C-alpha positions, -999 to 999 in steps of 0.1 A, spaced: 23 288 45 39 308 12 54 274 4 22 260 -3 8 293 -22 36 295 -45 49 256 -46 24 249 -76 32 276 -99 66 273 -93 67 237 -98 52 243 -134 77 272 -142 102 249 -133 89 218 -160 84 244 -186 120 254 -181 133 222 -181 110 210 -213 119 242 -234 155 250 -228 169 215 -213 198 219 -186 209 253 -200 181 269 -182 195 266 -151 230 276 -163 225 309 -164 237 335 -141 203 345 -123 195 311 -115 228 303 -102 235 335 -79 198 324 -65 210 285 -61 241 301 -42 224 324 -19 198 293 -10 229 271 -2 247 302 19 214 301 38 217 267 47 253 268 53 262 298 72 236 287 100 248 248 102 283 258 104 275 286 130 259 256 154 284 232 148 317 261 152 334 261 189 336 302 190 298 302 186 293 276 215 314 301 242 294 320 264 298 358 261 314 380 283 298 411 303 317 445 293 337 465 313 322 479 345 341 509 345 329 516 308 293 508 321 298 534 350 311 560 327 281 559 307 260 562 334 270 598 336 258 609 309 217 624 310 198 612 280 172 634 271 
């Protein structure tokens, strides 16, 4: 939903920046940082999905540890 609302304005400013400053507008540090964050948000989940360690089932915690914590009364 947010994309449909913000897309026309973002597209207009994209074209303005490209016309006024050329390719140099996209080589600024702020733009590069935002681009890196977007790329990381796409790459990290894909890497985690294909990683073998993420596919292994998690083991249950030690039962002695659980029993020890049951003795405490939480108020």
